[in-house]
N, C-alpha and C positions, 0 to 999 in steps of 0.2 A: 737270277734267274729273269726271263725277259719275254713276253709274251707280245703277239700280234693278235688284231681281230681281224676276221672276211667280212667285208662291206654289205654285204647281203644280209639286212635287220630279221628277216623272216628264220634265218637259221645260221644263228651268232654261234663261233666256233672259236676255240684260244688255238692259236698257235703259240705252244709254252715249249721252252729249250734252255740247257743248260750251257755254259761257254765256260772256257777253261785259258785264260788268258796269255799265261803261262806259255801253252804247249799252241793257242791261238788255233783254238776245234771244238766243237761244237760237240758234246760230251754224250748228250741225248736229247731225244726231242717227242712230244707229242701233241696230236692234233685232236682235240676233243670237244665235246659240250661245257660252256661255262661254268664248273661245278669244282667239287672238291674232287670229286673222282677222276679227273682226268690230271690233277695235279700230283693225287697217288698217284696215277700210274706211270707218271712222270720219276718221282723216288722209285718205284720197281725199277724201274731201267736200272736207274744209277747204285742201287743196291746190287744188283745185277754183274756190275761192274767195281766194284767193291771201291765204290766213292762215298767220301763220307762227305755227309751234308749234315753239319748241325744246326741243332734246332726242329729238327724232324723226328718222329715219331713213325 
């Protein structure tokens, strides 16, 4: 999983995504506040794709 930050400090956001190097695809992405909710929303997208992400519940 990778992430980037928007440069404006007053509205910091995460851009998180999952990348599959085997297929050279971005499987899912989420833009949101810098908190666990954003990561959980990304995980929900992966569950919808039936993609297994080990270590997350």
